[in-house]
C-alpha positions as CSV (number, residue, x, y, z in Angstrom):
1,M,-30.4,-33.4,29.2
2,K,-30.6,-36.6,27.2
3,N,-28.2,-37.3,24.3
4,L,-30.0,-37.6,21.0
5,I,-29.0,-38.6,17.5
6,I,-31.3,-38.2,14.5
7,I,-31.2,-41.0,11.9
8,G,-31.7,-39.4,8.5
9,A,-30.3,-36.1,7.4
10,G,-32.9,-35.4,4.7
11,G,-35.9,-33.2,4.9
12,V,-37.6,-34.9,7.8
13,G,-34.4,-35.0,9.8
14,R,-33.9,-31.3,9.3
15,E,-37.4,-30.6,10.4
16,V,-37.0,-32.8,13.5
17,S,-33.8,-30.9,14.4
18,L,-35.8,-27.7,14.3
19,M,-38.4,-29.2,16.6
20,I,-35.6,-30.2,19.0
21,Q,-34.5,-26.6,19.2
22,Q,-38.1,-25.5,19.8
23,I,-38.6,-28.1,22.6
24,N,-35.3,-27.0,24.2
25,E,-36.3,-23.3,24.2
26,L,-39.3,-24.1,26.5
27,E,-37.6,-26.8,28.6
28,P,-34.0,-28.1,28.0
29,T,-34.6,-31.7,27.2
30,W,-32.3,-33.0,24.4
31,N,-28.6,-32.7,23.8
32,M,-28.5,-33.0,20.0
33,I,-25.3,-34.8,19.0
34,G,-25.8,-34.9,15.3
35,F,-27.2,-36.9,12.3
36,I,-26.6,-40.4,11.2
37,D,-27.1,-41.0,7.5
38,D,-26.0,-43.9,5.2
39,N,-25.5,-41.5,2.3
40,V,-21.7,-41.2,2.2
41,D,-21.9,-37.8,0.4
42,N,-23.4,-36.3,3.6
43,W,-20.7,-37.6,6.0
44,G,-18.8,-34.8,7.6
45,K,-21.3,-32.1,6.5
46,V,-22.8,-29.7,8.9
47,I,-26.6,-29.5,8.3
48,N,-28.7,-26.9,10.2
49,G,-25.8,-26.6,12.7
50,Y,-25.4,-30.3,13.4
51,S,-22.7,-32.7,12.0
52,V,-23.5,-35.8,10.0
53,I,-21.4,-38.3,12.0
54,G,-21.5,-41.2,9.5
55,G,-23.5,-44.2,8.6
56,L,-25.7,-46.4,10.9
57,D,-22.6,-48.3,12.0
58,S,-21.3,-45.1,13.6
59,L,-23.9,-45.6,16.4
60,G,-21.5,-48.2,17.8
61,F,-19.3,-45.3,19.1
62,F,-22.0,-44.1,21.4
63,S,-23.3,-45.5,24.7
64,E,-26.6,-47.3,24.9
65,D,-27.9,-44.5,26.9
66,T,-28.0,-42.4,23.8
67,Y,-31.5,-41.8,22.3
68,V,-32.2,-42.1,18.6
69,V,-35.1,-41.1,16.4
70,I,-35.6,-42.3,12.9
71,A,-36.5,-39.3,10.8
72,I,-37.3,-41.2,7.6
73,A,-40.8,-41.7,6.1
74,N,-40.1,-44.8,4.0
75,Y,-41.8,-47.8,5.6
76,K,-39.3,-50.5,4.6
77,V,-36.3,-48.4,5.5
78,K,-37.6,-47.5,9.0
79,K,-38.5,-51.1,9.8
80,R,-35.1,-52.3,8.5
81,I,-33.3,-49.8,10.8
82,V,-35.3,-50.8,13.8
83,S,-34.5,-54.5,13.2
84,K,-30.8,-53.7,12.7
85,L,-30.6,-51.7,16.0
86,N,-32.1,-54.8,17.7
87,G,-33.1,-53.0,20.9
88,K,-29.6,-51.6,21.6
89,Y,-30.7,-48.0,21.8
90,K,-33.6,-46.0,23.3
91,F,-36.0,-44.5,20.8
92,A,-37.0,-40.9,21.4
93,T,-40.6,-39.8,20.9
94,I,-40.6,-36.2,19.6
95,V,-43.7,-34.1,20.0
96,H,-43.9,-30.4,19.1
97,P,-44.5,-28.4,22.3
98,R,-47.7,-26.9,21.0
99,V,-49.4,-30.3,20.5
100,W,-51.5,-31.5,23.3
101,I,-50.8,-35.2,24.2
102,H,-53.5,-36.1,26.7
103,D,-54.5,-39.0,28.9
104,F,-57.1,-40.4,26.5
105,M,-54.7,-41.5,23.8
106,T,-51.5,-43.6,23.4
107,L,-48.3,-42.7,21.5
108,G,-45.7,-45.2,20.8
109,E,-41.9,-44.8,21.1
110,G,-40.0,-43.3,18.2
111,S,-42.9,-41.4,16.8
112,I,-42.7,-37.8,15.6
113,V,-45.7,-35.4,15.9
114,Y,-45.3,-32.0,14.3
115,E,-46.7,-28.6,15.0
116,G,-50.4,-28.0,14.3
117,V,-51.5,-31.6,14.8
118,I,-54.9,-32.0,16.3
119,L,-55.6,-35.3,18.2
120,T,-59.0,-35.9,19.7
121,S,-60.2,-38.6,22.1
122,N,-59.3,-42.3,22.5
123,I,-56.7,-42.4,19.7
124,E,-53.9,-45.0,19.4
125,I,-50.7,-44.1,17.6
126,G,-48.1,-46.8,17.3
127,K,-44.3,-46.8,17.2
128,H,-42.2,-44.9,14.7
129,V,-45.2,-43.1,13.2
130,I,-44.8,-39.7,11.5
131,V,-47.7,-37.2,11.9
132,S,-46.8,-34.2,9.8
133,P,-47.9,-30.5,10.3
134,K,-51.7,-29.7,10.4
135,C,-52.9,-33.3,10.4
136,G,-56.0,-34.2,12.3
137,I,-56.8,-37.6,13.8
138,G,-60.4,-38.2,15.0
139,H,-61.8,-40.2,17.9
140,D,-61.2,-43.9,18.3
141,S,-58.8,-44.1,15.3
142,V,-55.8,-46.3,15.3
143,V,-52.6,-45.5,13.4
144,K,-50.2,-48.5,13.6
145,D,-46.5,-48.7,13.6
146,Y,-44.3,-47.1,10.9
147,A,-47.2,-45.2,9.2
148,S,-46.5,-41.8,7.8
149,L,-49.1,-39.1,7.6
150,L,-47.9,-36.2,5.4
151,W,-49.0,-32.6,5.6
152,N,-52.7,-31.9,6.1
153,V,-53.9,-35.5,6.3
154,N,-57.4,-35.9,7.8
155,V,-58.2,-39.2,9.6
156,S,-61.9,-39.2,10.6
157,G,-63.3,-41.1,13.6
158,N,-63.0,-44.8,14.1
159,D,-60.5,-45.4,11.2
160,L,-57.8,-48.1,11.2
161,I,-54.5,-47.1,9.5
162,E,-52.5,-50.3,9.3
163,E,-48.8,-50.7,9.7
164,G,-46.6,-48.8,7.2
165,V,-49.3,-46.9,5.4
166,T,-48.2,-43.7,3.7
167,M,-50.9,-41.0,3.4
168,G,-50.0,-38.3,1.0
169,S,-50.4,-34.6,1.7
170,G,-54.0,-33.4,1.9
171,S,-55.5,-36.9,1.7
172,T,-58.6,-37.8,3.7
173,V,-60.2,-41.0,5.0
174,I,-63.8,-40.8,6.0
175,Q,-65.2,-42.4,9.1
176,G,-64.9,-46.1,9.9
177,K,-62.6,-47.2,7.1
178,I,-59.5,-49.5,7.0
179,I,-56.4,-48.7,5.0
180,G,-54.4,-52.0,4.7
181,Q,-50.8,-52.6,5.6
182,G,-48.2,-50.9,3.4
183,A,-50.8,-49.1,1.3
184,I,-50.0,-45.7,-0.3
185,I,-52.7,-43.0,-0.5
186,G,-52.0,-40.3,-3.1
187,A,-51.9,-36.6,-2.3
188,G,-55.4,-35.1,-2.1
189,A,-57.1,-38.5,-2.3
190,V,-60.4,-39.1,-0.5
191,V,-60.8,-42.6,0.8
192,I,-64.4,-43.7,1.0
193,N,-63.9,-47.4,0.9
194,D,-61.5,-49.8,2.6
195,I,-58.2,-50.1,0.9
196,E,-56.4,-53.5,0.5
197,P,-52.9,-53.9,1.8
198,Y,-49.9,-53.0,-0.4
199,C,-51.9,-50.9,-2.9
200,T,-51.6,-47.4,-4.3
201,A,-54.8,-45.5,-4.4
202,V,-55.4,-42.0,-5.8
203,G,-58.2,-39.6,-6.7
204,V,-61.6,-38.5,-5.5
205,P,-62.9,-40.9,-4.5
206,A,-59.7,-42.9,-4.1
207,K,-59.3,-45.8,-6.5
208,V,-56.5,-48.5,-6.6
209,I,-54.2,-48.0,-9.5
210,K,-51.3,-50.3,-8.5
211,E,-50.7,-53.4,-6.3
212,L,-47.3,-53.2,-4.5
213,Q,-44.9,-56.0,-3.7
214,L,-46.2,-57.9,-0.7
215,T,-43.1,-57.7,1.5
216,T,-41.3,-55.2,3.8
217,N,-37.9,-56.9,3.3
């Protein structure tokens, strides 16, 4: 079994710890060591049966053979953590055992794919992507690094979801559209036009209500 530490002890981290247990029930794969979390109030706590070891600097106590997975949805935070780790650790890709990962798609390291996700043909999913329960991604779509698709997101065929996009629960993008880097799509929104980078878009149809800071630093 491979040693694994989950970075982030919040809701996503707890969900991932449950997925680890479900994976191990079918085939022992991961030796879950515990959580890493920079919130000092969590240090020393036991969450869902696993200890919060300390902050990100605590990784230095573990060998470079240890796998980590970043269970955090925030684009800027995820990218900052990856940069700080600077290739010192292996990133685990966590896929629920009931999800079919097939030969006609790619899935990048560090990504998390929950139960109930449907992935069709010729899909590209980048690194450190979160695909939450009951999402669907259609043919020839690309979801780039650090994107987060929350519950029940529908990505139609031939869409491009750029780096760091967050799609809120129940949102939909129709076929052949581009959602620009760092954009946020509100819960339940329906995207029928391309969305510019670093914007927040909400509603049916989705309309831009806010332009965000053009940086990930």
